[in-house]
Backbone bond lengths (Angstrom), bond angles and torsions (degrees), N, CA, C in turn:
res aa  C-N    CA-C-N  psi(-1)  N-CA   C-N-CA  omega(-1)  CA-C   N-CA-C  phi
1 M - - - 1.466 - - 1.522 110.35 -
2 E 1.316 115.81 -42.50 1.465 120.20 -179.08 1.529 110.89 -65.52
3 D 1.369 116.98 -38.40 1.466 120.75 178.43 1.519 111.06 -65.10
4 N 1.347 116.87 -40.36 1.453 120.98 179.73 1.519 111.47 -64.53
5 R 1.375 116.01 -39.96 1.467 119.65 178.78 1.521 110.27 -66.24
6 K 1.346 117.07 -38.00 1.451 120.85 179.06 1.520 110.69 -64.68
7 K 1.370 117.63 -42.16 1.461 121.51 178.50 1.520 111.10 -63.92
8 K 1.339 115.16 -40.33 1.458 119.21 -179.17 1.513 110.40 -64.87
9 T 1.366 116.93 -37.92 1.453 121.76 179.70 1.520 110.40 -66.52
10 M 1.351 117.82 -37.69 1.451 122.66 -177.75 1.535 112.49 -82.63
11 G 1.323 118.48 -4.54 1.450 121.68 179.85 1.513 113.75 88.38
12 E 1.327 118.89 3.46 1.456 121.72 177.96 1.522 109.85 -84.57
13 P 1.371 117.38 147.18 1.466 119.19 -179.33 1.525 111.36 -70.73
14 T 1.299 115.45 145.69 1.462 120.07 174.95 1.527 109.17 -80.07
15 Q 1.314 116.47 169.18 1.461 120.91 178.85 1.515 110.87 -63.33
16 E 1.352 116.20 -34.64 1.463 119.54 177.81 1.522 110.94 -64.73
17 Q 1.331 116.42 -40.41 1.463 120.11 178.09 1.535 111.40 -66.30
18 I 1.326 115.83 -39.63 1.476 119.90 178.61 1.519 110.45 -62.27
19 N 1.342 116.62 -46.70 1.464 120.65 179.83 1.527 111.59 -62.57
20 A 1.318 116.07 -38.95 1.459 120.10 -179.66 1.531 110.93 -66.02
21 R 1.327 116.37 -41.55 1.466 119.33 178.17 1.527 111.45 -63.59
22 I 1.335 116.37 -40.29 1.470 119.84 -179.52 1.517 110.61 -64.03
23 E 1.331 116.80 -47.50 1.458 120.17 -178.42 1.526 111.81 -65.17
24 Q 1.325 116.22 -38.10 1.456 120.60 -177.20 1.536 111.92 -69.35
25 H 1.327 116.53 -31.52 1.464 120.00 -173.45 1.533 113.54 -108.04
26 L 1.324 118.16 15.36 1.467 119.99 175.76 1.535 112.74 -58.23
27 P 1.347 118.91 -38.87 1.479 117.88 176.38 1.528 113.19 -60.16
28 L 1.334 117.42 -23.85 1.458 120.26 178.44 1.529 111.04 -63.54
29 V 1.330 117.02 -32.95 1.467 120.82 178.63 1.522 110.01 -62.07
30 K 1.317 116.49 -46.33 1.463 121.15 179.58 1.524 110.70 -61.24
31 H 1.343 116.25 -39.86 1.465 120.81 -179.32 1.528 111.12 -64.90
32 V 1.330 117.37 -43.73 1.461 121.70 -179.15 1.541 110.01 -68.29
33 V 1.318 116.92 -40.76 1.465 120.36 178.09 1.521 109.85 -59.63
34 F 1.330 117.16 -41.92 1.465 120.79 179.28 1.529 110.81 -61.94
35 Q 1.333 116.96 -38.77 1.465 120.87 179.67 1.528 111.57 -69.44
36 V 1.324 116.41 -41.53 1.457 120.86 -173.81 1.531 111.31 -79.78
37 A 1.318 117.85 -34.09 1.469 121.77 -171.70 1.518 112.81 -64.10
38 V 1.320 118.15 -25.79 1.468 120.03 -178.11 1.520 111.59 -65.98
39 H 1.323 117.87 -16.74 1.463 121.20 -179.75 1.531 112.36 -92.78
40 F 1.333 116.97 -2.56 1.456 121.02 -178.50 1.516 110.26 -110.05
41 P 1.362 117.77 154.66 1.471 120.72 175.54 1.516 111.46 -63.00
42 R 1.340 115.24 163.78 1.467 119.78 -176.97 1.515 113.15 -66.12
43 H 1.356 117.02 -24.74 1.460 117.62 -176.65 1.524 112.91 -74.24
44 V 1.349 118.43 -11.37 1.460 120.88 177.06 1.524 108.29 -72.79
45 D 1.320 115.98 121.90 1.461 121.60 -175.03 1.526 110.32 -70.24
46 R 1.342 115.72 121.25 1.474 119.83 179.41 1.527 112.15 -66.80
47 E 1.310 117.58 -29.10 1.470 119.76 178.14 1.523 110.87 -67.45
48 D 1.335 116.76 -36.47 1.462 119.65 175.53 1.523 110.79 -64.01
49 L 1.331 116.28 -39.45 1.468 120.05 177.37 1.527 110.13 -63.34
50 A 1.326 116.55 -40.94 1.465 119.98 -179.48 1.527 111.33 -65.40
51 R 1.336 116.92 -38.32 1.472 119.10 178.51 1.526 111.01 -65.61
52 A 1.333 115.63 -41.55 1.461 118.91 177.44 1.518 110.69 -64.57
53 G 1.337 116.82 -39.25 1.457 120.39 178.33 1.522 112.09 -65.01
54 A 1.330 116.63 -37.43 1.465 119.94 178.38 1.529 110.96 -63.65
55 L 1.320 116.85 -38.46 1.468 119.61 176.20 1.528 110.73 -63.96
56 G 1.333 115.74 -37.45 1.457 119.34 176.51 1.514 111.99 -64.26
57 L 1.328 116.85 -38.01 1.464 121.11 177.51 1.523 110.99 -63.66
58 V 1.330 116.80 -43.31 1.474 120.54 178.16 1.525 110.26 -60.73
59 E 1.332 116.18 -44.14 1.464 120.13 179.28 1.524 111.08 -63.51
60 A 1.338 116.42 -39.15 1.462 120.13 179.20 1.522 110.94 -65.53
61 A 1.334 117.39 -39.83 1.464 120.44 -179.98 1.519 111.26 -64.60
62 R 1.314 117.13 -33.12 1.462 120.52 179.82 1.528 112.50 -76.55
63 R 1.323 117.01 -34.35 1.457 121.30 -173.80 1.528 113.96 -95.91
64 F 1.304 118.26 -6.28 1.460 120.40 -175.10 1.524 111.14 -65.02
65 D 1.353 114.41 135.51 1.463 121.57 179.68 1.526 107.81 -126.29
66 E 1.321 115.70 110.19 1.460 120.62 -177.96 1.519 112.53 -62.74
67 S 1.332 116.85 -26.94 1.472 120.13 -174.85 1.530 112.70 -66.38
68 R 1.333 117.90 -16.77 1.457 120.45 -179.74 1.525 112.49 -80.83
69 G 1.312 118.19 -9.58 1.457 121.98 174.91 1.513 115.05 78.09
70 V 1.328 118.11 12.14 1.468 121.86 178.40 1.524 109.30 -96.55
71 P 1.350 118.99 129.11 1.470 120.08 178.85 1.527 110.47 -60.42
72 F 1.314 114.95 146.15 1.458 118.78 -176.08 1.527 111.77 -63.87
73 D 1.333 118.57 -38.88 1.466 119.33 -176.59 1.529 111.44 -63.67
74 R 1.356 117.12 -36.54 1.458 119.70 177.48 1.528 111.09 -69.26
75 F 1.328 115.47 -42.89 1.468 120.35 178.50 1.527 110.53 -63.45
76 A 1.334 116.57 -43.19 1.462 120.95 -177.72 1.524 110.80 -68.33
77 A 1.335 117.74 -38.22 1.458 120.49 -179.60 1.524 111.18 -60.24
78 Q 1.327 117.12 -40.77 1.465 120.60 177.83 1.520 111.38 -64.73
79 R 1.336 116.09 -42.22 1.468 120.06 178.88 1.523 111.41 -65.98
80 I 1.311 116.85 -40.53 1.471 120.56 179.87 1.521 109.95 -64.34
81 R 1.335 116.50 -46.92 1.464 120.68 179.75 1.529 110.84 -61.56
82 G 1.320 116.65 -43.86 1.469 120.33 179.12 1.516 112.46 -63.20
83 S 1.327 116.76 -39.28 1.459 120.53 179.07 1.526 111.04 -65.82
84 I 1.344 117.11 -39.04 1.466 120.89 178.60 1.521 110.21 -64.90
85 L 1.329 116.86 -47.32 1.463 120.75 -179.19 1.522 111.49 -62.60
86 D 1.337 116.77 -39.72 1.471 120.19 178.60 1.523 110.94 -62.99
87 S 1.337 117.13 -39.88 1.469 120.19 -178.93 1.522 111.01 -68.08
88 V 1.344 117.09 -37.78 1.460 120.74 179.41 1.524 110.16 -68.15
89 R 1.326 117.11 -42.76 1.470 120.30 179.30 1.523 110.74 -63.66
90 A 1.322 116.62 -38.98 1.470 120.21 -179.15 1.528 111.42 -65.68
91 A 1.337 116.38 -32.46 1.470 119.97 -178.46 1.522 112.58 -88.77
92 D 1.323 117.64 -8.91 1.460 121.60 -175.89 1.518 109.22 -93.87
93 W 1.360 116.44 118.43 1.456 120.27 -178.87 1.526 112.04 -92.73
94 A 1.331 117.61 -9.02 1.462 120.51 -178.64 1.528 110.13 -75.02
95 P 1.325 118.79 143.66 1.459 121.68 179.35 1.524 111.86 -68.39
96 R 1.318 116.41 163.78 1.448 121.96 -178.38 1.531 111.32 -61.01
97 S 1.339 116.87 -34.28 1.456 120.35 -178.66 1.526 111.76 -61.38
98 V 1.334 116.42 -35.00 1.466 120.06 178.89 1.523 110.51 -68.51
99 R 1.310 116.85 -39.70 1.460 119.93 178.79 1.534 111.05 -66.79
100 L 1.329 117.14 -38.64 1.456 120.54 175.74 1.532 110.34 -63.33
101 L 1.334 116.01 -39.27 1.458 120.86 177.34 1.521 110.55 -62.70
102 A 1.327 117.49 -42.04 1.460 121.35 -180.00 1.523 110.72 -61.46
103 R 1.329 116.83 -43.14 1.466 119.94 179.38 1.535 111.24 -66.90
104 R 1.336 116.20 -35.38 1.463 120.17 178.64 1.524 110.87 -64.95
105 L 1.321 117.46 -47.04 1.463 121.25 179.18 1.526 111.64 -65.14
106 E 1.329 116.24 -40.10 1.459 120.00 -179.64 1.528 110.96 -65.65
107 A 1.350 116.99 -40.97 1.466 120.44 179.52 1.523 110.64 -64.40
108 A 1.350 117.00 -41.30 1.459 120.27 179.04 1.525 110.93 -64.88
109 E 1.322 117.09 -40.57 1.467 120.68 -179.47 1.527 110.91 -66.30
110 Q 1.333 117.30 -41.85 1.454 120.65 179.78 1.530 111.40 -66.34
111 H 1.345 116.17 -38.64 1.464 119.91 179.32 1.527 110.74 -63.81
112 L 1.341 116.58 -45.48 1.461 120.14 179.63 1.523 111.59 -67.44
113 A 1.332 116.57 -38.28 1.460 120.14 -179.65 1.527 111.31 -63.43
114 S 1.337 117.11 -37.47 1.459 120.05 179.09 1.526 111.52 -70.68
115 E 1.344 117.54 -30.97 1.456 121.22 179.09 1.539 112.41 -80.12
116 L 1.343 115.39 -41.05 1.466 120.01 -174.74 1.523 113.03 -88.39
117 G 1.324 116.39 -21.71 1.460 119.82 -176.50 1.514 112.96 77.46
118 R 1.325 117.75 16.58 1.461 122.92 179.24 1.524 108.72 -158.24
119 I 1.336 116.23 172.97 1.460 120.72 177.31 1.520 109.22 -72.40
120 P 1.318 119.51 126.94 1.466 120.74 -178.99 1.523 111.82 -70.15
121 N 1.342 115.68 152.01 1.459 119.61 175.37 1.529 110.10 -87.39
122 T 1.320 116.31 178.48 1.464 120.05 -174.49 1.523 112.29 -66.40
123 T 1.332 116.79 -35.78 1.468 119.59 179.38 1.527 110.88 -63.97
124 E 1.324 116.12 -43.56 1.465 120.37 178.59 1.521 111.34 -65.92
125 M 1.330 117.23 -37.38 1.461 120.40 177.43 1.528 110.93 -64.72
126 A 1.321 116.43 -43.27 1.462 119.91 -179.86 1.525 110.97 -63.52
127 D 1.339 117.07 -41.13 1.464 120.44 178.19 1.520 111.36 -64.51
128 E 1.324 117.01 -40.06 1.464 120.85 179.95 1.522 111.27 -63.97
129 L 1.329 116.62 -37.96 1.464 121.02 -178.64 1.527 112.37 -86.44
130 G 1.336 116.61 -10.86 1.451 120.01 179.96 1.520 114.00 72.02
131 I 1.340 116.09 35.01 1.465 121.04 -179.51 1.521 108.50 -131.21
132 S 1.326 116.20 169.78 1.462 120.97 178.36 1.523 110.83 -81.44
133 L 1.338 115.35 165.97 1.463 119.76 178.13 1.523 111.11 -63.55
134 E 1.343 116.86 -37.06 1.462 120.63 179.43 1.527 110.64 -64.30
135 E 1.331 116.68 -42.36 1.466 119.55 -179.97 1.521 110.85 -68.04
136 L 1.344 117.16 -37.38 1.457 120.38 176.98 1.522 110.43 -63.11
137 A 1.333 117.01 -41.05 1.469 120.42 178.70 1.524 110.72 -62.56
138 R 1.344 117.06 -39.65 1.467 119.87 178.73 1.531 110.90 -66.06
139 L 1.332 117.09 -40.45 1.466 120.28 179.26 1.527 110.86 -65.04
140 Q 1.331 116.96 -42.84 1.458 120.05 179.60 1.518 111.17 -66.23
141 D 1.328 117.28 -39.05 1.454 120.92 177.65 1.524 110.78 -62.63
142 R 1.326 116.24 -41.20 1.464 120.39 178.10 1.522 110.73 -63.77
143 L 1.317 116.12 -38.86 1.456 120.25 179.82 1.521 111.33 -69.14
144 F 1.338 117.37 -43.86 1.464 120.68 -178.66 1.527 111.35 -63.41
145 R 1.332 117.03 -35.59 1.466 120.17 -179.23 1.520 112.22 -72.61
146 S 1.332 117.38 -10.56 1.463 120.08 179.54 1.520 112.37 -88.27
147 V 1.345 116.31 -7.12 1.459 120.32 -178.18 1.526 109.87 -86.81
148 V 1.306 116.44 126.60 1.465 122.48 178.29 1.517 108.32 -118.09
149 L 1.320 116.24 126.08 1.452 121.64 -179.39 1.523 110.30 -114.51
150 A 1.314 115.74 143.04 1.460 120.41 175.06 1.516 109.73 -76.19
151 L 1.328 116.71 150.00 1.458 120.19 -178.93 1.522 112.57 -65.48
152 D 1.346 117.12 -21.90 1.462 119.53 177.89 1.527 111.95 -94.45
153 H 1.348 116.32 12.97 1.467 120.14 177.89 1.522 109.63 -68.42
154 E 1.340 117.06 130.25 1.454 121.59 -179.14 1.516 109.94 -73.89
155 T 1.330 116.33 133.95 1.463 121.54 -176.37 1.511 112.53 -104.72
156 S 1.312 118.88 -1.57 1.457 121.23 -177.55 1.515 109.66 -136.03
157 D 1.342 115.47 141.46 1.459 120.64 176.22 1.521 111.68 -81.66
158 D 1.323 116.75 -9.04 1.456 121.71 -178.91 1.529 109.39 -78.44
159 S 1.306 116.36 114.37 1.464 120.44 -177.07 1.517 112.08 -66.64
160 D 1.352 117.30 -21.40 1.465 119.94 -179.10 1.532 111.00 -73.02
161 E 1.354 117.52 -32.47 1.458 120.50 -178.11 1.518 111.61 -82.16
162 D 1.347 117.55 -46.98 1.457 121.97 177.52 1.528 111.58 53.22
163 L 1.336 116.94 52.85 1.456 122.50 -177.54 1.526 110.17 -94.12
164 T 1.327 116.47 141.87 1.455 122.40 174.46 1.524 109.19 -116.16
165 L 1.333 116.41 175.41 1.457 120.08 179.52 1.524 111.72 -60.04
166 V 1.325 117.31 -34.31 1.461 120.35 179.24 1.524 110.68 -60.48
167 D 1.349 116.18 -34.19 1.467 120.42 -177.08 1.525 112.21 -74.62
168 V 1.338 117.72 -30.19 1.466 119.77 -172.43 1.524 113.92 -104.70
169 L 1.344 118.01 -17.84 1.457 119.09 178.79 1.522 110.33 -74.12
170 Q 1.312 115.68 138.96 1.462 120.97 -178.06 1.520 109.80 -110.35
171 D 1.313 115.39 129.79 1.458 121.46 176.91 1.522 108.04 -87.77
172 R 1.334 116.09 106.07 1.460 120.31 -176.93 1.518 112.68 -63.99
173 S 1.337 116.95 -25.68 1.461 120.08 -177.31 1.521 112.75 -86.26
174 S 1.322 117.16 -7.82 1.459 120.70 -178.19 1.528 108.91 -129.84
175 V 1.324 116.45 111.20 1.459 121.95 -177.63 1.521 109.19 -96.50
176 D 1.313 115.64 138.59 1.453 120.72 177.50 1.535 109.05 -61.44
177 P 1.335 118.89 134.47 1.473 120.88 -177.00 1.522 113.54 -55.42
178 S 1.331 117.71 -42.49 1.464 119.37 -179.61 1.526 110.81 -66.40
179 E 1.328 116.99 -37.26 1.466 120.20 177.54 1.522 110.81 -66.56
180 E 1.329 117.05 -38.75 1.459 120.96 178.48 1.522 110.67 -63.07
181 L 1.336 117.28 -42.72 1.466 120.68 179.76 1.533 111.18 -66.14
182 E 1.332 116.72 -40.71 1.458 119.91 178.12 1.529 111.19 -62.16
183 T 1.338 115.89 -41.07 1.463 120.10 179.81 1.524 110.66 -65.75
184 R 1.331 117.35 -42.36 1.469 120.40 178.14 1.518 111.38 -61.32
185 E 1.332 116.14 -43.58 1.464 119.58 -179.57 1.521 111.05 -64.01
186 L 1.344 116.72 -43.05 1.459 120.25 -179.88 1.521 111.08 -63.68
187 H 1.341 117.04 -43.25 1.465 120.37 178.50 1.529 111.32 -62.87
188 A 1.334 116.16 -38.24 1.462 119.56 179.47 1.525 110.78 -66.22
189 Y 1.335 116.27 -42.11 1.461 119.44 176.48 1.527 110.60 -61.44
190 L 1.326 116.75 -39.94 1.459 120.25 179.94 1.522 110.82 -65.20
191 R 1.324 116.63 -42.48 1.472 119.98 178.07 1.522 110.97 -59.71
192 D 1.339 116.34 -47.81 1.459 119.85 -179.48 1.531 111.48 -67.52
193 A 1.341 116.43 -36.55 1.458 119.97 -178.74 1.519 111.08 -64.69
194 V 1.327 117.78 -40.34 1.461 120.81 177.14 1.524 110.26 -65.64
195 K 1.329 115.94 -41.36 1.466 121.22 -179.15 1.524 111.86 -61.75
196 L 1.346 117.41 -34.72 1.462 122.04 -175.08 1.525 113.47 -89.22
197 L 1.319 118.61 -2.63 1.456 120.32 178.33 1.527 110.81 -64.07
198 P 1.315 117.48 152.59 1.472 119.25 170.95 1.527 109.77 -55.22
199 E 1.325 116.21 152.28 1.463 121.04 -169.34 1.525 113.16 -53.87
200 R 1.313 117.71 -49.24 1.459 119.42 -176.59 1.527 111.66 -66.61
201 Q 1.324 116.61 -39.06 1.466 119.28 177.10 1.529 110.55 -64.00
202 R 1.335 116.27 -39.08 1.475 119.69 179.01 1.515 110.16 -65.52
203 F 1.339 118.35 -41.26 1.462 121.43 177.19 1.537 110.75 -58.11
204 V 1.324 116.04 -43.17 1.464 120.04 -177.99 1.525 110.79 -66.34
205 I 1.325 117.44 -45.56 1.470 120.78 -177.53 1.519 111.01 -65.40
206 V 1.346 117.05 -48.72 1.467 120.23 -179.24 1.518 110.69 -66.31
207 G 1.314 116.90 -44.80 1.455 119.92 -179.22 1.512 112.67 -64.20
208 Y 1.340 116.52 -42.30 1.461 120.50 -174.82 1.529 111.86 -77.52
209 F 1.348 118.06 -45.63 1.463 121.09 -171.68 1.526 113.71 -95.75
210 L 1.334 118.17 -28.30 1.464 119.82 -176.69 1.528 112.57 -102.68
211 E 1.317 117.33 -33.30 1.458 120.21 -176.69 1.518 113.30 -104.47
212 G 1.327 117.22 -3.68 1.451 120.68 175.39 1.515 115.04 69.18
213 K 1.333 117.10 25.79 1.459 120.44 178.61 1.527 110.36 -77.13
214 T 1.310 116.47 152.42 1.457 121.29 176.14 1.516 109.78 -86.17
215 S 1.327 115.61 163.91 1.469 120.00 177.49 1.516 110.83 -61.23
216 Q 1.321 116.73 -35.11 1.459 120.72 179.93 1.523 111.13 -65.63
217 E 1.326 117.35 -42.20 1.459 121.15 179.57 1.524 111.18 -66.18
218 I 1.333 116.64 -42.42 1.462 119.85 179.58 1.532 110.50 -66.46
219 A 1.323 115.97 -40.08 1.464 119.34 178.91 1.520 110.97 -62.33
220 R 1.344 116.64 -40.26 1.464 120.55 179.79 1.528 110.28 -65.44
221 F 1.330 116.99 -39.44 1.460 120.29 -179.70 1.523 111.73 -67.71
222 L 1.328 116.84 -41.57 1.467 120.41 -177.63 1.529 112.21 -83.40
223 G 1.311 117.38 -12.55 1.458 119.94 -179.19 1.507 112.90 73.28
224 V 1.333 116.29 34.93 1.460 121.05 179.34 1.521 108.76 -129.44
225 T 1.320 116.99 177.77 1.459 121.57 178.05 1.532 110.17 -83.15
226 E 1.328 114.69 163.49 1.469 119.26 178.17 1.523 111.09 -65.36
227 S 1.309 116.94 -34.57 1.466 119.50 177.94 1.522 110.89 -64.22
228 R 1.354 116.79 -34.55 1.461 119.76 176.72 1.526 110.55 -68.35
229 V 1.335 116.88 -37.07 1.468 120.32 176.17 1.524 109.77 -62.39
230 S 1.342 116.93 -42.76 1.461 120.72 177.89 1.522 111.07 -61.46
231 Q 1.337 116.15 -38.21 1.457 120.62 178.21 1.520 111.11 -67.43
232 L 1.333 116.73 -43.53 1.467 120.46 177.60 1.526 111.11 -61.54
233 R 1.344 115.96 -40.38 1.476 119.24 179.77 1.525 110.66 -63.94
234 S 1.323 117.68 -42.22 1.467 121.38 178.76 1.522 110.94 -63.48
235 E 1.342 116.39 -43.02 1.463 120.27 179.21 1.524 111.25 -64.22
236 A 1.337 115.70 -41.25 1.462 119.68 -179.63 1.521 111.04 -65.39
237 L 1.322 117.39 -44.68 1.466 121.02 179.71 1.530 110.68 -63.80
238 R 1.324 116.40 -36.66 1.463 119.22 177.42 1.520 110.39 -66.26
239 N 1.341 117.13 -42.60 1.464 120.23 177.58 1.530 111.35 -61.70
240 L 1.317 115.86 -43.76 1.464 119.80 179.22 1.517 111.08 -61.26
241 K 1.321 116.22 -46.14 1.466 120.80 -178.21 1.522 111.51 -62.76
242 L 1.327 116.33 -51.87 1.462 119.24 -177.71 1.522 111.74 -68.08
243 G 1.337 116.65 -36.53 1.467 119.49 -179.45 1.516 111.78 -65.72
244 I 1.335 117.50 -44.49 1.468 120.44 -179.56 1.523 110.56 -71.14
245 E 1.329 117.70 -41.08 1.466 120.10 178.92 1.523 111.54 -60.84
246 S 1.309 116.83 -34.74 1.466 120.07 -178.82 1.526 112.01 -65.23
247 Q 1.344 116.61 -23.52 1.462 119.18 -179.86 1.526 112.01 -75.30
248 Y 1.347 116.71 -15.83 1.462 120.90 -177.68 1.524 112.60 -109.72
249 D 1.345 117.63 -1.89 1.460 119.44 -177.80 1.517 111.73 -66.39
250 G 1.305 116.90 -48.00 1.466 120.82 177.20 1.512 114.50 75.42
251 G 1.330 118.29 3.55 1.461 120.03 179.92 1.520 111.87 -100.01
252 D 1.307 114.80 -179.53 1.458 119.47 177.67 1.526 109.74 -72.21
253 D 1.335 115.92 144.45 1.456 120.12 179.76 1.521 109.57 -69.16
254 P 1.336 118.15 127.24 1.461 120.05 179.68 1.531 110.22 -71.97
255 E 1.327 115.79 163.12 1.461 120.45 178.20 1.525 109.23 -66.76
256 V 1.332 115.96 127.20 1.455 121.68 -174.64 1.509 109.50 -97.95
257 T 1.324 116.31 128.40 1.462 122.21 176.47 1.515 108.96 -132.00
258 G 1.316 116.19 145.66 1.457 120.44 179.20 1.522 111.47 94.28
259 R 1.329 115.87 148.54 1.466 120.75 -175.90 1.530 112.04 -65.40
260 V 1.334 117.35 -45.10 1.464 120.51 -178.24 1.521 110.49 -63.87
261 A 1.339 116.46 -42.20 1.459 120.30 -179.54 1.525 111.50 -65.18
262 R 1.352 116.06 -39.50 1.469 118.74 178.51 1.526 110.88 -66.19
263 R 1.325 115.86 -37.85 1.467 119.53 178.74 1.532 110.44 -65.12
264 Q 1.328 116.17 -40.25 1.466 119.84 179.58 1.531 110.57 -68.16
265 A 1.341 115.96 -39.24 1.462 119.38 179.29 1.529 110.73 -64.45
266 A 1.348 116.37 -41.06 1.462 120.23 178.51 1.524 110.60 -64.30
267 Y 1.317 115.99 -37.41 1.475 120.79 178.42 1.529 110.11 -64.58
268 S 1.323 117.77 -41.16 1.470 121.65 179.84 1.521 111.24 -66.00
269 V 1.354 116.12 -40.19 1.469 119.70 178.58 1.520 110.27 -65.47
270 A 1.324 116.83 -41.95 1.462 120.29 179.09 1.526 111.01 -63.49
271 L 1.317 116.33 -37.60 1.467 120.25 178.50 1.523 110.67 -65.77
272 K 1.319 116.36 -38.52 1.462 120.75 179.71 1.519 111.58 -63.18
273 D 1.338 117.14 -36.89 1.459 121.76 -174.38 1.532 113.11 -95.11
274 E 1.328 117.80 -1.89 1.460 120.80 -174.08 1.518 111.92 -66.55
275 S 1.319 118.18 -40.01 1.468 121.60 -177.24 1.522 109.85 -132.52
276 A 1.330 115.75 147.87 1.460 120.58 173.49 1.525 109.08 -72.38
277 W 1.334 117.06 149.25 1.465 120.08 -175.10 1.526 110.99 -62.04
278 K 1.334 118.23 -31.76 1.458 120.30 178.88 1.532 110.95 -65.17
279 N 1.313 116.18 -37.77 1.462 119.38 178.19 1.526 112.00 -69.05
280 R 1.337 116.02 -33.40 1.458 118.45 179.38 1.523 112.06 -67.30
281 L 1.315 117.56 -29.17 1.464 120.71 -178.40 1.520 112.63 -85.43
282 G 1.320 118.07 -10.80 1.456 120.73 176.84 1.515 110.84 -80.06
283 R 1.322 116.39 166.60 1.465 120.31 177.80 1.520 108.47 -69.75
284 W 1.323 115.77 130.18 1.459 120.32 -176.78 1.509 112.76 -118.21
285 D 1.345 118.03 -15.98 1.461 119.48 -171.02 1.521 112.12 -61.99
286 A 1.361 116.49 -36.16 1.462 118.53 -178.84 1.522 111.30 -73.72
287 D 1.348 116.00 -24.25 1.464 119.74 -176.92 1.522 112.57 -101.88
288 Y 1.303 117.08 5.21 1.462 119.78 -177.49 1.524 108.97 -65.73
289 D 1.307 115.44 122.88 1.462 121.07 -171.71 1.522 111.03 -85.74
290 I 1.340 116.05 85.04 1.455 121.58 172.99 1.519 106.92 -103.45
291 P 1.313 118.53 118.95 1.467 120.34 -174.96 1.516 111.68 -61.45
292 E 1.354 114.61 143.85 1.455 119.39 178.20 1.521 110.58 -65.05
293 E 1.344 117.29 -38.51 1.455 120.46 177.46 1.518 109.00 -82.69
294 P 1.326 118.29 144.77 1.468 120.60 179.47 1.521 110.85 -59.99
295 L 1.346 114.37 145.05 1.456 119.06 177.49 1.530 110.86 -64.88
296 L 1.327 115.49 -33.03 1.470 120.81 178.03 1.505 107.83 -107.72
297 P 1.354 119.19 96.80 1.461 121.35 -176.02 1.508 111.98 -59.01
298 V 1.349 114.60 139.89 1.462 119.75 -178.72 1.528 110.90 -60.65
299 G 1.326 116.96 -34.03 1.457 120.12 -177.85 1.506 113.72 -66.23
300 R 1.354 116.80 -20.82 1.461 119.46 -178.59 1.511 111.78 -91.16
301 L 1.363 117.76 -9.03 1.464 120.87 -175.09 1.503 111.37 -84.54
């Protein structure tokens, strides 16, 4: 009580007056944040700006001097804005030159957008800035690398999804177990499907996709035309596609009519029975039997 009376005598605000000013002017923080936030990228958290602004308001309430004739709301607004800017600068690791570059690119884009009535393309941006496309790409790359996002930053405006960077970033070094098993099974089906193809179709697939042979070389080896090789490749790819897809259908086998359909159905059944499911889920890449000698000997080409 004695301290409060002494402050009142000296013209300094009491703690009650400070608290009252803070509570009365809390909406001012929201107003200043709204004004300042439009100059920052979307990844800057508005709640962080509001917290910094609130600290500025507290500081303004403590330092305000009525004798200077400045209204408190004007004095507090300057303190709030300064506190927000200081917090953003402290958290920003990019140099000032990068920020100047960002404002330069943004001003050029806005100027062109107002003239063209649409978002300008890279060529128009480069012409506006008087630089080459390569230099513009380097400037944009430098700017993009200066952006730092928090892992809890929301990546979608859809409130139903509520996704953050943690949800959408993929760790290339760590594969989901279910995805790994699906990939192993698919690779095993592909290995067996190639093995079960008719001989000429298998020669075309292995020679073309695994050994890097040209259609001309394969045609010379098989003693057929290049158009026939193209036909064999199409037939083989169709067999592979339908045979592997049939392993994932899970429905009842439809009634098969016609010679081609019966042949395809027999191929799908053979693929299903070629390997046990436990073997398909094991690692196969190290045991994949690709002959050391080319399937299409060079001497026969």
